[in-house]
Backbone as ProteinMPNN parsed JSONL, in Angstrom:
{"seq_chain_A": "XXXXXXXXXXXXXXXXXXXXXXXXXXXXXXXXXXXXXXXXXXXXXXXXXXXXXXXXXXXXXXXXXXXXXXXXXXXXXXXXXXXXXXXXXXXXXXXXXXXXXXXXXXXXXXXXXXXXXXX", "coords_chain_A": {"N_chain_A": [[-32.192, 114.864, 11.809], [-34.882, 112.764, 12.099], [-35.871, 109.347, 11.761], [-38.888, 108.845, 11.429], [-39.739, 108.691, 14.242], [-38.14, 106.633, 15.227], [-35.959, 107.194, 16.678], [-33.465, 107.448, 15.589], [-30.838, 109.31, 14.429], [-29.228, 111.325, 11.963], [-25.99, 112.645, 11.211], [-25.422, 116.181, 10.69], [-24.836, 117.506, 7.493], [-22.113, 119.314, 5.974], [-23.099, 121.261, 4.292], [-25.619, 121.834, 5.223], [-27.772, 123.987, 6.939], [-29.504, 125.399, 9.748], [-32.396, 123.555, 10.561], [-32.163, 121.787, 8.497], [-31.966, 122.977, 6.054], [-30.386, 123.79, 3.01], [-27.21, 125.34, 2.993], [-26.731, 128.325, 1.531], [-24.494, 129.9, 1.312], [-22.216, 128.499, 0.822], [-19.904, 127.937, -1.682], [-19.485, 126.225, -4.751], [-20.222, 123.736, -3.832], [-21.847, 121.89, -5.075], [-23.861, 119.039, -6.117], [-25.354, 116.602, -3.909], [-23.603, 113.611, -3.318], [-23.7, 110.014, -3.779], [-22.096, 108.936, -1.828], [-22.498, 110.478, 0.375], [-24.834, 109.651, 1.436], [-26.747, 107.901, 3.893], [-27.36, 104.615, 4.892], [-29.527, 102.161, 6.292], [-28.458, 99.168, 7.552], [-30.024, 96.986, 8.299], [-32.217, 97.184, 6.713], [-31.586, 96.525, 4.159], [-31.864, 94.279, 1.501], [-29.994, 91.672, 1.308], [-29.922, 89.224, 0.003], [-31.22, 89.588, -2.476], [-29.522, 91.51, -3.566], [-27.191, 89.998, -3.784], [-28.02, 88.081, -5.64], [-28.485, 89.73, -7.861], [-25.877, 90.675, -8.316], [-24.545, 88.266, -8.907], [-25.889, 87.55, -11.271], [-25.164, 89.675, -12.954], [-22.333, 89.403, -12.999], [-22.076, 86.859, -14.148], [-23.016, 87.362, -16.723], [-21.063, 89.183, -17.634], [-18.709, 87.647, -17.427], [-19.305, 85.534, -19.171], [-19.461, 86.875, -21.596], [-16.805, 87.819, -21.854], [-15.428, 85.395, -21.917], [-16.417, 84.225, -24.256], [-15.529, 86.11, -26.094], [-12.716, 85.931, -25.754], [-12.253, 83.23, -26.468], [-12.984, 83.198, -29.13], [-10.989, 84.656, -30.28], [-8.525, 83.303, -30.064], [-6.749, 80.442, -31.351], [-7.795, 76.991, -31.012], [-6.205, 74.717, -28.826], [-4.453, 71.599, -29.398], [-5.106, 69.632, -27.532], [-7.496, 70.499, -26.454], [-11.079, 70.302, -26.215], [-14.302, 70.534, -27.831], [-16.731, 71.66, -25.876], [-19.441, 71.704, -26.366], [-19.993, 69.417, -27.76], [-19.781, 67.442, -25.911], [-21.401, 65.145, -23.828], [-22.398, 64.445, -20.696], [-23.392, 61.567, -19.024], [-23.821, 59.814, -16.677], [-22.642, 59.239, -13.271], [-19.792, 57.306, -12.793], [-17.846, 56.641, -10.893], [-16.812, 57.899, -7.683], [-14.361, 59.616, -5.952], [-11.636, 60.484, -3.671], [-10.237, 62.461, -5.007], [-11.721, 63.285, -7.167], [-14.426, 62.953, -9.589], [-15.648, 60.443, -11.779], [-17.205, 60.331, -14.856], [-19.517, 58.802, -17.144], [-19.886, 59.288, -20.547], [-20.613, 60.804, -23.756], [-18.725, 61.856, -26.558], [-18.932, 63.519, -29.395], [-20.374, 61.376, -30.641], [-18.892, 59.217, -29.642], [-18.123, 56.865, -27.083], [-17.019, 57.937, -23.918], [-14.941, 58.404, -20.994], [-15.037, 60.717, -18.408], [-13.129, 62.677, -16.309], [-13.544, 64.688, -13.517], [-12.052, 67.03, -11.548], [-12.212, 67.532, -8.024], [-13.478, 70.531, -6.739], [-13.369, 72.074, -9.012], [-15.453, 74.017, -11.084], [-18.524, 73.025, -12.736], [-18.848, 72.862, -16.26]], "CA_chain_A": [[-33.289, 114.299, 11.043], [-35.323, 111.503, 12.688], [-36.581, 108.418, 10.889], [-40.253, 108.588, 11.88], [-39.881, 108.29, 15.626], [-37.332, 105.482, 15.601], [-34.883, 107.644, 17.538], [-32.196, 107.373, 14.877], [-30.57, 110.589, 13.788], [-28.046, 111.357, 11.109], [-25.236, 113.88, 11.429], [-25.661, 117.226, 9.697], [-23.805, 117.654, 6.477], [-21.507, 120.641, 5.994], [-23.884, 122.203, 3.497], [-26.919, 122.058, 5.831], [-27.873, 124.956, 8.014], [-30.534, 125.047, 10.717], [-33.629, 123.011, 10.009], [-31.889, 120.914, 7.37], [-31.99, 123.744, 4.812], [-29.056, 123.877, 2.423], [-26.524, 126.594, 3.219], [-26.488, 128.925, 0.221], [-23.243, 130.645, 1.33], [-21.113, 127.644, 0.381], [-19.761, 127.979, -3.132], [-18.846, 125.056, -5.343], [-20.557, 122.516, -3.104], [-22.399, 120.941, -6.037], [-24.934, 118.153, -5.678], [-24.982, 115.552, -2.969], [-23.236, 112.364, -3.989], [-24.195, 108.821, -3.097], [-21.265, 108.622, -0.664], [-23.002, 111.248, 1.499], [-26.082, 109.059, 1.897], [-26.632, 106.929, 4.977], [-28.306, 103.523, 4.731], [-29.67, 101.248, 7.425], [-28.061, 97.833, 7.114], [-31.08, 96.007, 8.525], [-33.266, 97.389, 5.714], [-31.068, 96.142, 2.845], [-32.105, 92.882, 1.164], [-28.711, 91.182, 0.814], [-30.122, 88.093, -0.911], [-31.501, 90.089, -3.825], [-28.291, 92.139, -4.055], [-26.288, 88.917, -4.161], [-28.535, 87.494, -6.881], [-28.232, 90.693, -8.935], [-24.439, 90.669, -8.579], [-24.226, 87.0, -9.573], [-26.421, 87.626, -12.631], [-24.328, 90.614, -13.699], [-21.002, 88.833, -13.2], [-22.142, 85.747, -15.097], [-23.109, 87.956, -18.059], [-19.766, 89.761, -17.987], [-17.735, 86.57, -17.612], [-19.627, 84.772, -20.38], [-19.063, 87.702, -22.742], [-15.348, 87.842, -21.986], [-14.988, 84.052, -22.301], [-16.753, 84.072, -25.67], [-14.631, 86.992, -26.839], [-11.362, 85.38, -25.695], [-12.189, 81.969, -27.203], [-13.083, 83.445, -30.564], [-9.758, 85.296, -30.729], [-7.349, 82.43, -30.099], [-7.003, 79.105, -31.904], [-7.926, 75.924, -30.024], [-5.045, 73.834, -28.689], [-4.682, 70.226, -29.857], [-5.673, 68.822, -26.455], [-8.786, 71.052, -26.058], [-12.243, 69.733, -26.896], [-15.477, 71.387, -27.947], [-17.633, 71.217, -24.805], [-20.801, 71.564, -26.899], [-20.132, 68.043, -28.254], [-19.653, 66.526, -24.774], [-22.643, 64.874, -23.103], [-22.162, 63.613, -19.517], [-24.612, 60.8, -18.78], [-23.992, 59.469, -15.268], [-21.413, 59.069, -12.491], [-19.271, 55.941, -12.726], [-17.171, 56.503, -9.6], [-16.514, 59.14, -6.97], [-13.255, 59.356, -5.037], [-11.084, 61.593, -2.899], [-9.678, 63.488, -5.882], [-12.648, 63.731, -8.196], [-15.54, 62.116, -10.02], [-15.552, 59.939, -13.15], [-18.504, 60.262, -15.508], [-19.602, 58.168, -18.46], [-20.539, 60.213, -21.454], [-20.288, 60.673, -25.177], [-18.141, 63.018, -27.201], [-19.019, 63.391, -30.853], [-20.876, 60.002, -30.857], [-17.939, 58.214, -29.149], [-18.188, 56.681, -25.637], [-15.833, 58.459, -23.233], [-14.954, 58.583, -19.547], [-14.615, 62.086, -18.115], [-12.759, 62.876, -14.909], [-13.652, 66.073, -13.066], [-11.366, 67.202, -10.276], [-13.012, 68.185, -6.99], [-13.148, 71.934, -6.581], [-13.512, 72.783, -10.273], [-16.877, 74.153, -11.416], [-19.024, 72.33, -13.927], [-18.946, 73.743, -17.434]], "C_chain_A": [[-33.634, 112.944, 11.655], [-36.021, 110.663, 11.638], [-37.883, 108.026, 11.564], [-40.314, 107.987, 13.273], [-39.049, 107.104, 16.046], [-36.145, 105.886, 16.465], [-33.514, 107.574, 16.889], [-31.981, 108.708, 14.192], [-29.306, 110.494, 12.965], [-27.295, 112.646, 11.375], [-25.548, 114.892, 10.332], [-24.506, 117.253, 8.719], [-23.28, 119.082, 6.532], [-22.368, 121.672, 5.287], [-25.218, 122.531, 4.148], [-26.817, 123.095, 6.936], [-28.906, 124.476, 9.015], [-31.775, 124.531, 9.999], [-33.409, 122.147, 8.784], [-31.903, 121.623, 6.028], [-30.561, 123.882, 4.306], [-28.478, 125.268, 2.643], [-26.139, 127.192, 1.874], [-25.178, 129.686, 0.166], [-22.069, 129.815, 0.842], [-21.068, 127.645, -1.132], [-19.073, 126.717, -3.606], [-19.17, 123.757, -4.636], [-21.138, 121.467, -4.036], [-23.531, 120.122, -5.455], [-24.426, 117.164, -4.65], [-24.629, 114.305, -3.753], [-23.746, 111.188, -3.176], [-23.349, 108.47, -1.885], [-21.693, 109.405, 0.566], [-24.269, 110.645, 2.09], [-25.813, 108.032, 2.984], [-27.73, 105.888, 4.802], [-28.374, 102.709, 6.01], [-29.409, 99.842, 6.936], [-29.177, 96.812, 7.292], [-32.23, 96.149, 7.523], [-32.825, 96.981, 4.308], [-31.293, 94.651, 2.634], [-30.841, 92.32, 0.507], [-28.87, 90.023, -0.159], [-30.39, 88.574, -2.331], [-30.285, 90.803, -4.405], [-27.303, 91.09, -4.531], [-26.722, 88.283, -5.479], [-28.286, 88.425, -8.068], [-26.755, 90.714, -9.314], [-24.037, 89.416, -9.332], [-24.691, 87.018, -11.031], [-25.549, 88.532, -13.5], [-22.958, 90.016, -13.999], [-21.025, 87.674, -14.183], [-22.271, 86.262, -16.531], [-21.752, 88.472, -18.52], [-18.759, 88.669, -18.278], [-18.034, 85.771, -18.876], [-19.267, 85.565, -21.633], [-17.558, 87.675, -22.94], [-14.822, 86.472, -22.398], [-15.264, 83.812, -23.783], [-15.815, 84.904, -26.531], [-13.222, 86.41, -26.885], [-11.235, 84.101, -26.509], [-12.262, 82.196, -28.71], [-11.79, 84.041, -31.122], [-8.602, 84.318, -30.905], [-7.706, 81.076, -30.702], [-7.048, 78.061, -30.787], [-6.659, 75.066, -30.029], [-5.429, 72.415, -29.109], [-5.411, 69.39, -28.807], [-7.049, 69.326, -26.011], [-9.919, 70.423, -26.87], [-13.351, 70.781, -26.973], [-16.503, 70.884, -26.935], [-19.08, 71.074, -25.279], [-21.054, 70.143, -27.396], [-20.075, 67.011, -27.131], [-20.984, 66.397, -24.05], [-22.325, 63.934, -21.947], [-23.456, 62.905, -19.162], [-24.803, 60.477, -17.305], [-22.63, 59.274, -14.61], [-21.038, 57.593, -12.464], [-18.65, 55.701, -11.358], [-16.893, 57.883, -9.02], [-15.425, 58.83, -5.958], [-12.768, 60.616, -4.358], [-10.609, 62.742, -3.788], [-10.626, 63.976, -6.966], [-13.721, 62.714, -8.503], [-15.324, 61.708, -11.473], [-16.966, 59.768, -13.686], [-18.402, 59.428, -16.78], [-20.372, 59.13, -19.348], [-20.212, 59.901, -22.891], [-19.694, 61.986, -25.652], [-18.139, 62.767, -28.701], [-19.335, 61.95, -31.259], [-19.906, 58.906, -30.418], [-18.079, 58.118, -27.631], [-16.884, 57.151, -25.0], [-16.043, 58.402, -21.727], [-14.378, 59.968, -19.28], [-14.331, 62.192, -16.63], [-12.845, 64.357, -14.594], [-13.049, 66.176, -11.684], [-12.276, 67.925, -9.289], [-12.54, 69.624, -6.841], [-13.231, 72.732, -7.866], [-14.987, 72.856, -10.625], [-17.243, 73.369, -12.658], [-19.124, 73.316, -15.067], [-20.216, 73.457, -18.192]], "O_chain_A": [[-32.776, 112.065, 11.727], [-36.678, 111.188, 10.739], [-37.96, 106.978, 12.205], [-40.872, 106.907, 13.469], [-39.241, 106.6, 17.153], [-35.402, 105.025, 16.936], [-32.5, 107.635, 17.584], [-32.847, 109.181, 13.457], [-28.424, 109.681, 13.242], [-27.911, 113.65, 11.734], [-25.889, 114.53, 9.206], [-23.35, 117.048, 9.086], [-23.94, 119.964, 7.082], [-22.358, 122.845, 5.66], [-25.908, 123.433, 3.674], [-25.896, 123.075, 7.753], [-29.159, 123.276, 9.122], [-32.144, 125.037, 8.939], [-34.368, 121.804, 8.094], [-31.859, 120.978, 4.98], [-29.634, 124.071, 5.094], [-29.185, 126.265, 2.494], [-25.313, 126.628, 1.157], [-24.764, 130.093, -0.92], [-21.03, 130.368, 0.483], [-22.075, 127.385, -1.791], [-18.179, 126.2, -2.937], [-18.464, 122.765, -4.82], [-20.944, 120.272, -3.814], [-24.093, 120.473, -4.418], [-23.224, 116.922, -4.536], [-25.286, 113.98, -4.742], [-24.17, 111.344, -2.031], [-23.828, 107.772, -0.991], [-21.31, 109.058, 1.683], [-24.729, 111.088, 3.142], [-24.772, 107.375, 2.988], [-28.893, 106.233, 4.589], [-27.381, 102.585, 6.727], [-30.066, 99.372, 6.007], [-29.269, 95.864, 6.512], [-33.126, 95.306, 7.497], [-33.61, 97.08, 3.364], [-30.948, 93.844, 3.498], [-30.639, 92.473, -0.698], [-28.043, 89.853, -1.055], [-29.843, 88.023, -3.286], [-30.037, 90.715, -5.608], [-26.651, 91.265, -5.56], [-25.888, 87.984, -6.334], [-27.921, 87.97, -9.152], [-26.416, 90.764, -10.496], [-23.271, 89.488, -10.293], [-23.975, 86.558, -11.92], [-25.234, 88.195, -14.642], [-22.473, 90.11, -15.127], [-20.094, 87.517, -14.972], [-21.707, 85.674, -17.453], [-21.339, 88.23, -19.655], [-18.029, 88.746, -19.266], [-17.108, 85.371, -19.582], [-18.817, 84.988, -22.623], [-17.082, 87.524, -24.065], [-13.857, 86.393, -23.158], [-14.423, 83.252, -24.486], [-15.36, 84.448, -27.581], [-12.597, 86.397, -27.945], [-10.219, 83.895, -27.174], [-11.655, 81.449, -29.478], [-11.532, 83.937, -32.321], [-7.783, 84.489, -31.809], [-8.841, 80.618, -30.575], [-6.414, 78.229, -29.746], [-6.117, 74.734, -31.083], [-6.613, 72.081, -29.164], [-6.236, 68.542, -29.147], [-7.72, 68.631, -25.248], [-9.751, 70.063, -28.035], [-13.326, 71.785, -26.26], [-17.079, 69.81, -27.111], [-19.865, 70.378, -24.635], [-22.203, 69.705, -27.45], [-20.3, 65.826, -27.374], [-21.616, 67.394, -23.7], [-22.016, 62.763, -22.167], [-24.498, 63.544, -19.014], [-25.836, 60.822, -16.731], [-21.607, 59.158, -15.284], [-21.865, 56.738, -12.149], [-18.9, 54.671, -10.733], [-16.759, 58.876, -9.734], [-15.552, 57.881, -5.185], [-13.391, 61.674, -4.449], [-10.587, 63.889, -3.343], [-10.352, 64.985, -7.616], [-13.904, 61.738, -7.774], [-14.879, 62.508, -12.295], [-17.814, 59.14, -13.05], [-17.347, 59.355, -17.41], [-21.38, 59.707, -18.942], [-19.614, 58.872, -23.205], [-20.09, 63.069, -25.221], [-17.42, 61.9, -29.199], [-18.657, 61.373, -32.109], [-20.094, 57.752, -30.801], [-18.146, 59.141, -26.95], [-15.793, 56.818, -25.464], [-17.176, 58.357, -21.246], [-13.358, 60.347, -19.855], [-15.168, 61.847, -15.796], [-12.288, 65.186, -15.313], [-13.481, 65.492, -10.756], [-13.025, 68.824, -9.673], [-11.339, 69.894, -6.819], [-13.171, 73.96, -7.822], [-15.705, 71.866, -10.482], [-16.404, 73.085, -13.513], [-19.452, 74.484, -14.856], [-20.484, 74.093, -19.211]]}, "name": "protein", "num_of_chains": 1, "seq": "XXXXXXXXXXXXXXXXXXXXXXXXXXXXXXXXXXXXXXXXXXXXXXXXXXXXXXXXXXXXXXXXXXXXXXXXXXXXXXXXXXXXXXXXXXXXXXXXXXXXXXXXXXXXXXXXXXXXXXX"}
């Protein structure tokens, strides 16, 4: 099977006879699965696939985080991040960044270690 004169051919599948017609003598062959399909790598838009994957994973992770947090009691040292408001950077160093902010109407300094994502 040629892709419109591009000179690229795909191997015949076991179920195909001459002319690409399905071989009716094979029993129990079933439908073709997606693993039998061949894709051209240069025709796949990896940026959109990456964006779709990121969107899906963020939904899944946010659901599991919400589910896990609602199940367990909060530790004494944990804070409610909804009450934390980071205003500006006070200092930046080799190990992290210090922010000035407010937590529940109280002025606070917040240290964020380098390499940890923002919440």
